[in-house]
A tleap script that builds the chain and sets N, CA, C and O, in Angstrom:
source leaprc.protein.ff14SB
mol = sequence {
  NMET ASP GLN THR LEU LEU LEU ILE GLY PHE
  VAL VAL LEU MET GLY GLY PHE MET PHE TRP
  SER GLN TRP ARG ALA ARG LYS ARG TYR GLN
  GLU LYS MET GLU SER PHE GLN ALA GLY ASP
  ARG VAL VAL THR ILE GLY GLY ILE TYR GLY
  ARG LEU THR TYR LEU ASP ARG GLU THR SER
  MET ALA ARG LEU GLU ILE ALA PRO GLY VAL
  GLU ILE GLU ILE GLY LEU GLY ALA ILE SER
  ARG GLN VAL GLU ALA GLY SER VAL CGLU
}
set mol.1.N position { -108.883 -71.363 -23.636 }
set mol.1.CA position { -108.677 -71.309 -23.183 }
set mol.1.C position { -107.923 -69.625 -22.316 }
set mol.1.O position { -107.561 -69.502 -21.146 }
set mol.2.N position { -107.918 -69.104 -22.869 }
set mol.2.CA position { -108.091 -67.405 -22.795 }
set mol.2.C position { -109.783 -67.608 -22.237 }
set mol.2.O position { -110.358 -68.084 -21.258 }
set mol.3.N position { -110.042 -67.112 -23.176 }
set mol.3.CA position { -112.112 -67.657 -22.690 }
set mol.3.C position { -112.286 -67.432 -21.214 }
set mol.3.O position { -112.611 -66.417 -20.599 }
set mol.4.N position { -111.839 -69.238 -20.609 }
set mol.4.CA position { -112.122 -69.742 -19.525 }
set mol.4.C position { -111.693 -68.891 -18.398 }
set mol.4.O position { -112.379 -68.677 -17.399 }
set mol.5.N position { -110.415 -68.379 -18.643 }
set mol.5.CA position { -109.819 -67.074 -17.173 }
set mol.5.C position { -110.615 -65.754 -17.487 }
set mol.5.O position { -111.069 -65.114 -16.539 }
set mol.6.N position { -110.863 -65.184 -19.182 }
set mol.6.CA position { -111.848 -64.126 -18.913 }
set mol.6.C position { -112.935 -64.554 -17.963 }
set mol.6.O position { -113.202 -64.162 -16.827 }
set mol.7.N position { -113.613 -65.669 -18.907 }
set mol.7.CA position { -115.333 -66.129 -18.145 }
set mol.7.C position { -114.626 -65.812 -16.409 }
set mol.7.O position { -115.283 -65.085 -15.664 }
set mol.8.N position { -113.272 -66.424 -15.902 }
set mol.8.CA position { -113.338 -66.595 -14.550 }
set mol.8.C position { -113.174 -65.255 -13.715 }
set mol.8.O position { -113.599 -65.067 -12.576 }
set mol.9.N position { -112.492 -64.387 -14.487 }
set mol.9.CA position { -112.048 -63.575 -14.471 }
set mol.9.C position { -113.390 -62.044 -13.762 }
set mol.9.O position { -113.596 -61.457 -12.700 }
set mol.10.N position { -113.828 -62.045 -14.884 }
set mol.10.CA position { -115.507 -61.747 -14.637 }
set mol.10.C position { -116.315 -61.537 -13.715 }
set mol.10.O position { -116.862 -60.680 -13.021 }
set mol.11.N position { -116.147 -63.287 -14.074 }
set mol.11.CA position { -117.236 -63.878 -12.348 }
set mol.11.C position { -116.777 -63.294 -11.114 }
set mol.11.O position { -117.510 -63.199 -10.129 }
set mol.12.N position { -115.458 -62.859 -11.146 }
set mol.12.CA position { -114.658 -63.419 -9.206 }
set mol.12.C position { -114.734 -61.683 -9.555 }
set mol.12.O position { -114.645 -61.186 -8.433 }
set mol.13.N position { -114.826 -60.814 -10.321 }
set mol.13.CA position { -114.854 -59.202 -10.536 }
set mol.13.C position { -116.469 -59.066 -10.042 }
set mol.13.O position { -116.748 -58.158 -9.258 }
set mol.14.N position { -117.131 -59.640 -10.338 }
set mol.14.CA position { -118.998 -59.250 -10.435 }
set mol.14.C position { -119.057 -59.465 -8.924 }
set mol.14.O position { -119.262 -58.502 -8.185 }
set mol.15.N position { -118.943 -60.278 -8.607 }
set mol.15.CA position { -118.738 -61.195 -6.675 }
set mol.15.C position { -118.004 -60.128 -6.008 }
set mol.15.O position { -118.447 -59.700 -4.942 }
set mol.16.N position { -116.807 -59.587 -6.566 }
set mol.16.CA position { -116.198 -58.852 -5.902 }
set mol.16.C position { -117.016 -57.020 -5.597 }
set mol.16.O position { -116.753 -56.039 -4.901 }
set mol.17.N position { -117.675 -57.268 -6.223 }
set mol.17.CA position { -118.530 -55.837 -6.774 }
set mol.17.C position { -119.782 -56.072 -6.214 }
set mol.17.O position { -120.481 -55.147 -5.800 }
set mol.18.N position { -120.128 -57.278 -6.170 }
set mol.18.CA position { -121.506 -57.672 -5.445 }
set mol.18.C position { -121.508 -57.462 -3.431 }
set mol.18.O position { -122.297 -57.034 -2.589 }
set mol.19.N position { -120.347 -57.966 -3.442 }
set mol.19.CA position { -119.816 -58.191 -1.593 }
set mol.19.C position { -119.647 -56.730 -1.399 }
set mol.19.O position { -120.347 -56.397 -0.442 }
set mol.20.N position { -119.217 -56.046 -1.741 }
set mol.20.CA position { -118.581 -54.540 -1.019 }
set mol.20.C position { -119.427 -53.770 -1.056 }
set mol.20.O position { -119.176 -52.783 -0.366 }
set mol.21.N position { -120.895 -53.729 -1.846 }
set mol.21.CA position { -121.882 -53.036 -2.092 }
set mol.21.C position { -122.987 -53.319 -1.193 }
set mol.21.O position { -123.703 -52.571 -0.528 }
set mol.22.N position { -122.943 -54.847 -1.366 }
set mol.22.CA position { -123.586 -55.092 0.253 }
set mol.22.C position { -122.658 -54.822 1.460 }
set mol.22.O position { -123.407 -54.884 2.434 }
set mol.23.N position { -121.359 -54.544 1.903 }
set mol.23.CA position { -120.793 -54.414 2.181 }
set mol.23.C position { -120.934 -52.280 2.792 }
set mol.23.O position { -120.920 -51.700 3.877 }
set mol.24.N position { -121.052 -51.851 1.341 }
set mol.24.CA position { -122.167 -50.693 2.103 }
set mol.24.C position { -122.960 -50.026 2.540 }
set mol.24.O position { -122.909 -49.228 3.476 }
set mol.25.N position { -123.796 -50.327 1.848 }
set mol.25.CA position { -125.268 -50.948 2.149 }
set mol.25.C position { -125.742 -50.862 3.798 }
set mol.25.O position { -126.635 -50.491 4.560 }
set mol.26.N position { -124.526 -51.453 3.718 }
set mol.26.CA position { -124.893 -52.175 5.334 }
set mol.26.C position { -124.242 -51.632 6.495 }
set mol.26.O position { -124.728 -51.526 7.621 }
set mol.27.N position { -122.562 -51.146 5.932 }
set mol.27.CA position { -122.587 -49.864 7.067 }
set mol.27.C position { -122.970 -48.095 7.253 }
set mol.27.O position { -122.376 -47.205 7.862 }
set mol.28.N position { -123.987 -48.091 6.586 }
set mol.28.CA position { -124.404 -47.362 5.530 }
set mol.28.C position { -125.792 -47.378 6.895 }
set mol.28.O position { -125.832 -46.867 8.014 }
set mol.29.N position { -126.570 -48.040 6.278 }
set mol.29.CA position { -127.646 -48.920 7.365 }
set mol.29.C position { -127.960 -48.561 9.365 }
set mol.29.O position { -128.765 -47.972 10.087 }
set mol.30.N position { -126.199 -49.719 9.507 }
set mol.30.CA position { -125.747 -48.860 10.700 }
set mol.30.C position { -125.654 -47.684 10.872 }
set mol.30.O position { -126.771 -47.216 11.091 }
set mol.31.N position { -124.990 -47.050 10.884 }
set mol.31.CA position { -124.118 -45.421 10.899 }
set mol.31.C position { -125.614 -45.079 11.073 }
set mol.31.O position { -125.822 -44.518 12.149 }
set mol.32.N position { -126.690 -45.258 10.326 }
set mol.32.CA position { -127.886 -44.717 10.631 }
set mol.32.C position { -129.016 -44.965 11.864 }
set mol.32.O position { -129.961 -44.254 12.207 }
set mol.33.N position { -128.644 -45.976 12.275 }
set mol.33.CA position { -129.445 -47.146 12.968 }
set mol.33.C position { -128.829 -46.259 13.838 }
set mol.33.O position { -129.672 -45.875 14.649 }
set mol.34.N position { -127.783 -45.775 14.034 }
set mol.34.CA position { -126.387 -45.951 15.573 }
set mol.34.C position { -126.753 -44.071 15.865 }
set mol.34.O position { -127.004 -43.731 17.021 }
set mol.35.N position { -126.748 -43.348 15.110 }
set mol.35.CA position { -127.148 -41.660 15.205 }
set mol.35.C position { -128.900 -41.475 15.426 }
set mol.35.O position { -129.622 -40.640 14.882 }
set mol.36.N position { -129.089 -42.002 15.908 }
set mol.36.CA position { -131.024 -41.618 16.692 }
set mol.36.C position { -130.286 -41.478 18.057 }
set mol.36.O position { -129.064 -41.476 18.210 }
set mol.37.N position { -130.904 -41.402 18.684 }
set mol.37.CA position { -131.300 -40.370 19.564 }
set mol.37.C position { -132.629 -40.410 20.107 }
set mol.37.O position { -133.489 -40.823 19.330 }
set mol.38.N position { -133.156 -39.933 21.759 }
set mol.38.CA position { -133.699 -40.623 22.195 }
set mol.38.C position { -134.980 -38.867 21.867 }
set mol.38.O position { -134.569 -38.037 22.678 }
set mol.39.N position { -135.626 -38.528 21.424 }
set mol.39.CA position { -136.309 -36.983 21.659 }
set mol.39.C position { -135.650 -36.755 20.104 }
set mol.39.O position { -135.516 -35.734 19.429 }
set mol.40.N position { -135.427 -37.661 19.944 }
set mol.40.CA position { -135.317 -37.775 18.013 }
set mol.40.C position { -137.065 -37.743 17.729 }
set mol.40.O position { -138.041 -38.247 18.283 }
set mol.41.N position { -136.866 -36.974 16.709 }
set mol.41.CA position { -139.168 -37.199 15.997 }
set mol.41.C position { -138.252 -37.714 14.996 }
set mol.41.O position { -137.182 -37.188 14.689 }
set mol.42.N position { -138.770 -38.840 14.480 }
set mol.42.CA position { -138.672 -40.180 13.684 }
set mol.42.C position { -139.916 -40.042 12.594 }
set mol.42.O position { -140.950 -39.528 13.021 }
set mol.43.N position { -139.869 -40.513 11.081 }
set mol.43.CA position { -140.761 -41.677 10.841 }
set mol.43.C position { -140.900 -42.645 11.389 }
set mol.43.O position { -140.474 -42.950 12.503 }
set mol.44.N position { -141.802 -43.528 10.335 }
set mol.44.CA position { -141.601 -45.500 10.471 }
set mol.44.C position { -141.352 -45.528 9.035 }
set mol.44.O position { -141.239 -44.577 8.261 }
set mol.45.N position { -141.281 -46.847 8.797 }
set mol.45.CA position { -141.725 -47.704 7.450 }
set mol.45.C position { -143.149 -47.499 7.268 }
set mol.45.O position { -143.347 -47.658 6.063 }
set mol.46.N position { -144.371 -47.197 7.920 }
set mol.46.CA position { -145.426 -47.680 8.056 }
set mol.46.C position { -146.113 -46.027 7.726 }
set mol.46.O position { -147.186 -45.818 7.160 }
set mol.47.N position { -145.228 -45.063 8.216 }
set mol.47.CA position { -145.117 -43.754 7.832 }
set mol.47.C position { -146.361 -43.317 9.542 }
set mol.47.O position { -147.471 -42.785 9.518 }
set mol.48.N position { -145.765 -43.688 10.466 }
set mol.48.CA position { -145.714 -43.043 11.884 }
set mol.48.C position { -145.192 -41.797 12.559 }
set mol.48.O position { -144.129 -41.727 13.176 }
set mol.49.N position { -145.846 -41.064 12.417 }
set mol.49.CA position { -144.436 -40.029 12.446 }
set mol.49.C position { -144.668 -39.979 14.353 }
set mol.49.O position { -145.703 -40.165 14.992 }
set mol.50.N position { -142.930 -39.579 14.970 }
set mol.50.CA position { -143.792 -40.024 16.559 }
set mol.50.C position { -141.872 -39.525 16.798 }
set mol.50.O position { -140.995 -39.514 15.934 }
set mol.51.N position { -141.751 -39.124 18.460 }
set mol.51.CA position { -141.077 -38.963 18.972 }
set mol.51.C position { -139.727 -40.321 19.280 }
set mol.51.O position { -140.033 -41.458 18.920 }
set mol.52.N position { -139.002 -40.210 19.615 }
set mol.52.CA position { -138.103 -41.170 20.350 }
set mol.52.C position { -138.420 -40.555 22.339 }
set mol.52.O position { -138.423 -39.626 23.146 }
set mol.53.N position { -138.616 -41.876 22.106 }
set mol.53.CA position { -138.545 -41.824 24.432 }
set mol.53.C position { -137.593 -42.529 24.920 }
set mol.53.O position { -137.006 -42.500 26.002 }
set mol.54.N position { -137.501 -43.186 23.971 }
set mol.54.CA position { -136.621 -44.350 24.478 }
set mol.54.C position { -136.044 -45.063 23.730 }
set mol.54.O position { -136.796 -45.291 22.782 }
set mol.55.N position { -135.148 -45.537 23.621 }
set mol.55.CA position { -134.065 -46.390 22.935 }
set mol.55.C position { -132.373 -48.124 24.036 }
set mol.55.O position { -131.591 -48.073 24.985 }
set mol.56.N position { -132.858 -49.391 22.808 }
set mol.56.CA position { -132.385 -49.763 23.571 }
set mol.56.C position { -132.174 -50.371 22.606 }
set mol.56.O position { -133.121 -50.899 22.023 }
set mol.57.N position { -130.598 -50.521 22.024 }
set mol.57.CA position { -129.993 -51.444 21.044 }
set mol.57.C position { -129.781 -52.923 21.126 }
set mol.57.O position { -130.039 -53.757 20.258 }
set mol.58.N position { -129.418 -53.054 21.972 }
set mol.58.CA position { -129.290 -54.714 22.706 }
set mol.58.C position { -130.428 -54.877 22.073 }
set mol.58.O position { -130.447 -54.852 20.842 }
set mol.59.N position { -131.653 -55.086 22.870 }
set mol.59.CA position { -132.488 -55.456 21.872 }
set mol.59.C position { -133.300 -55.051 20.577 }
set mol.59.O position { -134.121 -55.785 20.027 }
set mol.60.N position { -132.960 -53.800 20.175 }
set mol.60.CA position { -133.297 -53.329 19.055 }
set mol.60.C position { -135.073 -52.973 19.374 }
set mol.60.O position { -136.038 -53.415 18.750 }
set mol.61.N position { -135.064 -52.142 20.414 }
set mol.61.CA position { -135.834 -52.052 20.207 }
set mol.61.C position { -136.260 -50.446 20.655 }
set mol.61.O position { -135.566 -49.580 21.187 }
set mol.62.N position { -137.444 -50.422 20.292 }
set mol.62.CA position { -137.920 -48.307 20.983 }
set mol.62.C position { -139.016 -47.919 20.906 }
set mol.62.O position { -139.925 -48.362 20.203 }
set mol.63.N position { -139.027 -46.770 21.864 }
set mol.63.CA position { -140.513 -46.360 21.536 }
set mol.63.C position { -140.752 -45.391 22.189 }
set mol.63.O position { -140.482 -44.863 23.268 }
set mol.64.N position { -141.735 -45.165 20.662 }
set mol.64.CA position { -142.163 -43.082 19.817 }
set mol.64.C position { -143.169 -43.183 20.957 }
set mol.64.O position { -143.375 -44.194 21.627 }
set mol.65.N position { -143.814 -41.906 21.098 }
set mol.65.CA position { -143.947 -40.887 20.848 }
set mol.65.C position { -145.596 -40.810 20.206 }
set mol.65.O position { -146.049 -39.923 20.929 }
set mol.66.N position { -146.251 -41.043 19.677 }
set mol.66.CA position { -147.646 -40.433 18.445 }
set mol.66.C position { -148.063 -39.484 18.829 }
set mol.66.O position { -148.286 -38.438 18.220 }
set mol.67.N position { -148.263 -39.817 20.206 }
set mol.67.CA position { -149.067 -38.350 20.582 }
set mol.67.C position { -149.305 -38.005 22.033 }
set mol.67.O position { -149.222 -39.056 22.669 }
set mol.68.N position { -149.548 -37.051 22.780 }
set mol.68.CA position { -149.077 -36.919 24.130 }
set mol.68.C position { -149.581 -37.940 24.933 }
set mol.68.O position { -150.663 -38.345 24.506 }
set mol.69.N position { -149.104 -38.631 26.169 }
set mol.69.CA position { -149.053 -39.794 26.530 }
set mol.69.C position { -149.085 -41.642 25.905 }
set mol.69.O position { -149.090 -42.767 26.406 }
set mol.70.N position { -149.098 -41.033 24.579 }
set mol.70.CA position { -148.942 -42.293 23.704 }
set mol.70.C position { -147.934 -43.041 23.160 }
set mol.70.O position { -147.396 -42.500 22.194 }
set mol.71.N position { -147.594 -43.897 23.408 }
set mol.71.CA position { -146.136 -44.778 22.863 }
set mol.71.C position { -146.535 -45.919 22.477 }
set mol.71.O position { -147.494 -46.512 22.972 }
set mol.72.N position { -145.765 -46.371 21.466 }
set mol.72.CA position { -145.942 -46.894 20.946 }
set mol.72.C position { -144.181 -48.429 21.099 }
set mol.72.O position { -143.010 -48.085 20.941 }
set mol.73.N position { -144.607 -49.838 21.401 }
set mol.73.CA position { -142.881 -49.847 21.443 }
set mol.73.C position { -142.552 -50.006 20.172 }
set mol.73.O position { -143.653 -49.992 19.620 }
set mol.74.N position { -141.562 -50.182 19.151 }
set mol.74.CA position { -141.268 -50.980 18.024 }
set mol.74.C position { -139.773 -51.619 17.956 }
set mol.74.O position { -139.039 -51.996 18.869 }
set mol.75.N position { -139.501 -51.598 15.885 }
set mol.75.CA position { -138.467 -51.461 16.962 }
set mol.75.C position { -137.557 -51.235 16.148 }
set mol.75.O position { -138.026 -50.730 15.129 }
set mol.76.N position { -136.092 -51.413 16.094 }
set mol.76.CA position { -134.758 -49.973 15.492 }
set mol.76.C position { -135.153 -50.357 13.697 }
set mol.76.O position { -135.081 -49.342 13.005 }
set mol.77.N position { -135.382 -51.118 13.232 }
set mol.77.CA position { -135.763 -51.502 11.732 }
set mol.77.C position { -137.146 -50.795 11.714 }
set mol.77.O position { -137.913 -51.118 10.807 }
set mol.78.N position { -137.470 -50.044 12.444 }
set mol.78.CA position { -138.868 -50.358 11.472 }
set mol.78.C position { -139.460 -49.133 11.346 }
set mol.78.O position { -140.602 -48.841 10.991 }
set mol.79.N position { -137.577 -47.750 12.030 }
set mol.79.CA position { -137.337 -46.658 11.634 }
set mol.79.C position { -136.422 -46.200 10.416 }
set mol.79.O position { -135.337 -46.539 9.944 }
set mol.80.N position { -137.128 -45.524 10.224 }
set mol.80.CA position { -137.357 -45.439 8.200 }
set mol.80.C position { -135.830 -43.899 8.268 }
set mol.80.O position { -134.678 -43.849 7.836 }
set mol.81.N position { -136.870 -42.759 9.170 }
set mol.81.CA position { -135.376 -41.568 8.646 }
set mol.81.C position { -136.333 -41.101 9.627 }
set mol.81.O position { -137.449 -41.456 10.006 }
set mol.82.N position { -135.105 -39.733 10.041 }
set mol.82.CA position { -135.342 -38.345 11.273 }
set mol.82.C position { -135.776 -37.308 10.560 }
set mol.82.O position { -135.522 -37.035 9.387 }
set mol.83.N position { -136.495 -36.699 11.390 }
set mol.83.CA position { -137.629 -35.870 10.398 }
set mol.83.C position { -137.474 -34.352 11.282 }
set mol.83.O position { -137.510 -34.454 12.509 }
set mol.84.N position { -137.285 -32.793 10.608 }
set mol.84.CA position { -137.284 -32.379 10.718 }
set mol.84.C position { -138.529 -31.805 12.020 }
set mol.84.O position { -139.747 -31.909 11.878 }
set mol.85.N position { -137.802 -31.186 13.289 }
set mol.85.CA position { -138.903 -31.442 14.690 }
set mol.85.C position { -140.341 -30.920 13.452 }
set mol.85.O position { -141.114 -31.549 12.729 }
set mol.86.N position { -140.108 -29.493 13.749 }
set mol.86.CA position { -141.570 -28.744 12.935 }
set mol.86.C position { -142.409 -29.438 11.253 }
set mol.86.O position { -143.474 -29.031 10.788 }
set mol.87.N position { -141.802 -30.184 10.850 }
set mol.87.CA position { -142.289 -30.773 9.227 }
set mol.87.C position { -142.463 -31.986 9.550 }
set mol.87.O position { -141.771 -32.687 10.287 }
set mol.88.N position { -143.832 -32.348 8.732 }
set mol.88.CA position { -144.689 -33.547 8.465 }
set mol.88.C position { -145.441 -33.554 7.057 }
set mol.88.O position { -146.353 -32.791 6.742 }
set mol.89.N position { -144.713 -34.871 6.030 }
set mol.89.CA position { -144.805 -34.557 4.516 }
set mol.89.C position { -145.389 -35.262 4.021 }
set mol.89.O position { -145.572 -35.170 2.807 }
savepdb mol mol.pdb
quit
């Protein structure tokens, strides 16, 4: 009986920890997506560097200027991170 309660408690604790961890990760991701603004220099998950020229959060689409006069349309989820204006890693 005691072992059963201990096992149930352990399973509930692990489930709660996994739920909390996923909730935190989702919240951090959402905050990162909301922080992007047109004009920010970013890198995509594919390694493409460029400057955001347009953002539409409702459709999760953005335009990225990768060279003067050359823009591509990407999903917001494809943006990995913001980079400093003069840095190329």
